[in-house]
Backbone as a printed PyTorch tensor [residue, N CA C, xyz], in Angstrom:
tensor([[[125.4730, -60.4870,  51.4810],
         [126.7540, -60.5990,  50.7990],
         [127.4490, -61.8990,  51.1930]],

        [[127.3750, -62.2290,  52.4800],
         [128.0020, -63.4520,  52.9650],
         [127.3540, -64.6810,  52.3210]],

        [[126.0220, -64.6230,  52.1580],
         [125.3010, -65.7330,  51.5230],
         [125.7560, -65.9160,  50.0740]],

        [[125.9780, -64.7970,  49.3710],
         [126.4540, -64.8540,  47.9940],
         [127.8490, -65.4780,  47.9210]],

        [[128.7200, -65.1210,  48.8450],
         [130.0790, -65.6740,  48.8740],
         [130.0390, -67.1730,  49.1440]],

        [[129.1860, -67.5950,  50.0930],
         [129.0540, -69.0280,  50.3800],
         [128.5410, -69.7850,  49.1570]],

        [[127.5310, -69.2320,  48.4860],
         [126.9630, -69.8780,  47.2980],
         [127.9970, -69.9350,  46.1810]],

        [[128.7730, -68.8930,  46.0090],
         [129.8090, -68.8740,  44.9740],
         [130.8820, -69.9110,  45.2500]],

        [[131.3070, -70.0170,  46.5040],
         [132.3230, -71.0100,  46.8710],
         [131.7890, -72.4220,  46.6530]],

        [[130.5510, -72.6600,  47.0540],
         [129.9320, -73.9700,  46.8470],
         [129.8150, -74.2790,  45.3600]],

        [[129.4340, -73.2790,  44.5810],
         [129.2890, -73.4690,  43.1360],
         [130.6150, -73.8240,  42.4860]],

        [[131.6730, -73.1300,  42.8700],
         [132.9870, -73.4240,  42.3010],
         [133.4450, -74.8280,  42.6610]],

        [[133.1740, -75.2490,  43.8970],
         [133.5390, -76.6010,  44.3190],
         [132.7920, -77.6490,  43.5030]],

        [[131.4970, -77.4510,  43.3530],
         [130.6860, -78.4130,  42.5930],
         [131.0780, -78.3920,  41.1220]],

        [[131.3810, -77.2250,  40.6070],
         [131.8010, -77.1360,  39.2120],
         [133.0670, -77.9360,  38.9720]],

        [[133.9770, -77.9100,  39.9280],
         [135.2040, -78.6770,  39.7540],
         [134.9290, -80.1750,  39.8250]],

        [[133.9090, -80.5670,  40.5770],
         [133.5530, -81.9840,  40.6850],
         [132.7380, -82.4720,  39.4940]],

        [[132.1180, -81.5590,  38.7720],
         [131.2300, -81.9680,  37.6890],
         [131.9490, -82.1470,  36.3600]],

        [[133.2480, -82.0100,  36.3260],
         [133.9870, -82.1600,  35.0840],
         [133.7790, -83.5670,  34.5250]],

        [[133.4480, -83.6680,  33.2570],
         [133.2510, -84.9640,  32.6140],
         [131.8130, -85.4640,  32.6660]],

        [[130.9190, -84.7270,  33.3080],
         [129.5140, -85.1050,  33.3800],
         [128.6930, -84.1030,  32.5720]],

        [[127.5370, -84.5440,  32.1130],
         [126.6700, -83.6520,  31.3540],
         [126.0510, -82.5770,  32.2480]],

        [[125.6570, -82.9690,  33.4620],
         [125.0360, -82.0370,  34.3990],
         [125.2200, -82.5560,  35.8160]],

        [[124.9410, -81.6900,  36.7760],
         [125.0310, -82.0550,  38.1840],
         [123.9250, -81.3120,  38.9190]],

        [[123.1980, -82.0090,  39.8060],
         [122.1660, -81.3900,  40.6210],
         [122.7020, -81.0940,  42.0150]],

        [[122.2890, -79.9510,  42.5700],
         [122.5090, -79.6330,  43.9770],
         [121.1410, -79.3090,  44.5470]],

        [[120.7700, -80.0010,  45.6200],
         [119.4720, -79.7640,  46.2480],
         [119.6790, -79.2050,  47.6480]],

        [[118.9380, -78.1580,  47.9690],
         [118.9270, -77.6050,  49.3120],
         [117.4930, -77.6830,  49.8280]],

        [[117.2890, -77.2670,  51.0640],
         [115.9340, -77.3130,  51.6170],
         [115.0340, -76.2620,  50.9740]],

        [[115.6200, -75.2500,  50.3250],
         [114.8300, -74.1730,  49.7430],
         [114.6800, -74.2650,  48.2260]],

        [[115.6990, -74.7550,  47.5410],
         [115.6560, -74.7570,  46.0800],
         [116.6220, -75.8040,  45.5340]],

        [[116.6140, -75.9500,  44.2250],
         [117.4990, -76.8900,  43.5410],
         [118.2990, -76.1410,  42.4810]],

        [[119.4900, -76.6590,  42.2000],
         [120.3530, -76.0890,  41.1770],
         [120.7720, -77.1830,  40.2130]],

        [[120.9510, -76.8190,  38.9710],
         [121.5330, -77.6970,  37.9680],
         [122.7460, -76.9730,  37.3840]],

        [[123.8610, -77.6900,  37.3020],
         [125.1080, -77.1140,  36.8030],
         [125.5730, -77.9350,  35.6160]],

        [[125.9280, -77.2330,  34.5400],
         [126.3610, -77.9180,  33.3300],
         [127.1560, -76.9650,  32.4500]],

        [[127.8180, -77.5330,  31.4640],
         [128.4920, -76.7220,  30.4580],
         [127.5160, -76.2620,  29.3810]],

        [[126.3830, -76.9480,  29.2650],
         [125.4090, -76.6460,  28.2220],
         [124.0220, -76.5070,  28.8400]],

        [[123.3520, -75.4400,  28.5260],
         [122.0080, -75.1750,  29.0480],
         [121.0280, -76.2880,  28.6950]],

        [[121.1400, -76.8430,  27.4970],
         [120.2090, -77.8740,  27.0470],
         [120.2630, -79.1270,  27.9130]],

        [[121.4610, -79.5150,  28.3870],
         [121.5810, -80.6850,  29.2680],
         [120.7840, -80.4660,  30.5520]],

        [[120.9370, -79.2730,  31.1500],
         [120.2210, -78.9780,  32.3940],
         [118.7190, -78.9280,  32.1800]],

        [[118.2830, -78.2660,  31.1480],
         [116.8440, -78.1460,  30.9000],
         [116.2300, -79.5240,  30.6890]],

        [[116.8990, -80.3800,  29.9540],
         [116.3830, -81.7420,  29.7370],
         [116.3590, -82.5350,  31.0400]],

        [[117.4260, -82.4080,  31.8420],
         [117.4870, -83.1200,  33.1170],
         [116.4190, -82.6090,  34.0870]],

        [[116.2120, -81.3060,  34.1380],
         [115.1690, -80.7320,  34.9980],
         [113.7980, -81.1990,  34.5280]],

        [[113.5920, -81.2110,  33.2310],
         [112.3340, -81.6710,  32.6610],
         [112.0480, -83.1230,  33.0610]],

        [[113.0710, -83.9670,  33.0140],
         [112.9160, -85.3720,  33.4090],
         [112.6680, -85.5010,  34.9130]],

        [[113.4170, -84.7440,  35.6930],
         [113.3160, -84.8420,  37.1500],
         [111.9600, -84.3510,  37.6700]],

        [[111.4580, -83.2740,  37.0940],
         [110.2110, -82.6590,  37.5710],
         [108.9930, -83.0780,  36.7640]],

        [[109.1600, -83.9970,  35.8580],
         [108.0700, -84.4830,  35.0080],
         [107.3540, -83.3270,  34.3020]],

        [[108.1670, -82.4430,  33.7080],
         [107.6980, -81.2950,  32.9160],
         [106.8750, -80.2890,  33.7150]],

        [[107.0180, -80.2760,  35.0280],
         [106.2560, -79.3650,  35.8750],
         [107.2170, -78.6290,  36.8110]],

        [[107.8260, -77.5470,  36.3100],
         [108.8450, -76.8460,  37.0820],
         [108.8320, -75.3550,  36.7620]],

        [[109.5300, -74.6040,  37.6080],
         [109.6730, -73.1710,  37.4390],
         [111.1550, -72.8260,  37.5390]],

        [[111.6940, -72.1640,  36.5300],
         [113.0910, -71.7280,  36.5660],
         [113.1330, -70.3410,  37.2020]],

        [[113.8440, -70.2390,  38.3370],
         [113.9550, -68.9630,  39.0500],
         [115.0130, -68.0660,  38.4230]],

        [[116.1640, -68.6420,  38.1090],
         [117.2390, -67.8350,  37.5230],
         [118.2070, -68.7270,  36.7610]],

        [[118.9750, -68.0760,  35.9020],
         [119.9640, -68.7720,  35.1040],
         [121.1930, -67.8680,  35.0390]],

        [[122.3560, -68.4140,  35.4020],
         [123.5770, -67.6120,  35.4300],
         [124.6890, -68.3570,  34.6970]],

        [[125.3660, -67.6670,  33.8030],
         [126.4790, -68.2670,  33.0720],
         [127.7890, -67.7340,  33.6440]],

        [[128.7020, -68.6520,  33.9440],
         [130.0260, -68.3000,  34.4400],
         [131.0390, -68.6170,  33.3560]],

        [[131.7980, -67.6210,  32.9760],
         [132.7990, -67.7900,  31.9230],
         [134.1830, -67.8830,  32.5380]],

        [[134.9280, -68.8960,  32.1140],
         [136.2710, -69.1430,  32.6290],
         [137.2680, -69.0810,  31.4770]],

        [[138.4470, -68.6210,  31.7660],
         [139.4940, -68.5650,  30.7440],
         [140.1690, -69.9140,  30.5610]],

        [[140.3750, -70.6430,  31.6540],
         [141.1230, -71.8930,  31.6030],
         [140.2030, -73.0920,  31.4010]],

        [[139.0640, -73.0940,  32.0370],
         [138.1410, -74.2240,  32.0100],
         [136.9370, -73.8810,  31.1280]],

        [[136.1130, -74.8710,  30.8520],
         [134.8930, -74.6550,  30.0680],
         [133.9180, -73.7640,  30.8430]],

        [[133.1460, -72.9820,  30.1190],
         [132.1270, -72.1510,  30.7450],
         [131.0690, -73.0490,  31.3850]],

        [[130.4540, -72.5570,  32.4510],
         [129.4100, -73.3040,  33.1530],
         [128.1650, -72.4520,  33.2580]],

        [[127.0310, -73.1360,  33.3300],
         [125.7570, -72.4630,  33.5480],
         [125.1220, -73.0740,  34.7910]],

        [[124.5560, -72.2150,  35.6380],
         [123.8610, -72.6630,  36.8400],
         [122.4100, -72.2120,  36.7200]],

        [[121.5020, -73.1850,  36.8080],
         [120.0750, -72.9010,  36.7280],
         [119.4560, -73.2020,  38.0920]],

        [[118.7990, -72.1990,  38.6480],
         [118.0810, -72.3520,  39.9110],
         [116.6320, -72.6390,  39.5530]],

        [[116.1020, -73.7680,  40.0430],
         [114.7470, -74.1600,  39.6670],
         [114.0060, -74.7470,  40.8540]],

        [[112.7130, -74.9110,  40.6780],
         [111.8670, -75.5190,  41.6920],
         [110.8270, -76.3730,  40.9900]],

        [[110.7380, -77.6350,  41.3920],
         [109.6800, -78.5070,  40.8690],
         [108.3580, -78.0980,  41.5110]],

        [[107.3170, -77.9950,  40.7000],
         [105.9930, -77.6350,  41.2170],
         [105.3240, -78.8880,  41.7720]],

        [[104.6330, -78.6950,  42.8430],
         [103.8650, -79.7950,  43.4490],
         [102.5450, -79.9510,  42.7150]],

        [[102.1410, -81.1760,  42.5400],
         [100.8290, -81.4200,  41.9210],
         [ 99.7700, -81.3540,  42.9960]],

        [[ 98.7230, -80.5880,  42.7320],
         [ 97.6050, -80.4680,  43.6670],
         [ 96.5000, -81.3970,  43.2270]],

        [[ 96.1030, -82.2420,  44.1620],
         [ 94.9810, -83.1360,  43.8680],
         [ 95.4420, -84.4480,  43.6030]]])
């Protein structure tokens, strides 16, 4: 539960910083996140970043009354073997 609260607080902070941008990446040692108002911006950015070799773990939409809705996509770029 504490981990969820920390992630939510971090997400809200980054969401406030991402105003005016198409998307924003957050990278941790375990996974990566893309935050945007539009799913298509994130998917295109992830596709470019991972060279079309990635796995989307989850996708969550946050709806706000005052601000634009945001979507957070948790993804992982796959490593190339060989």
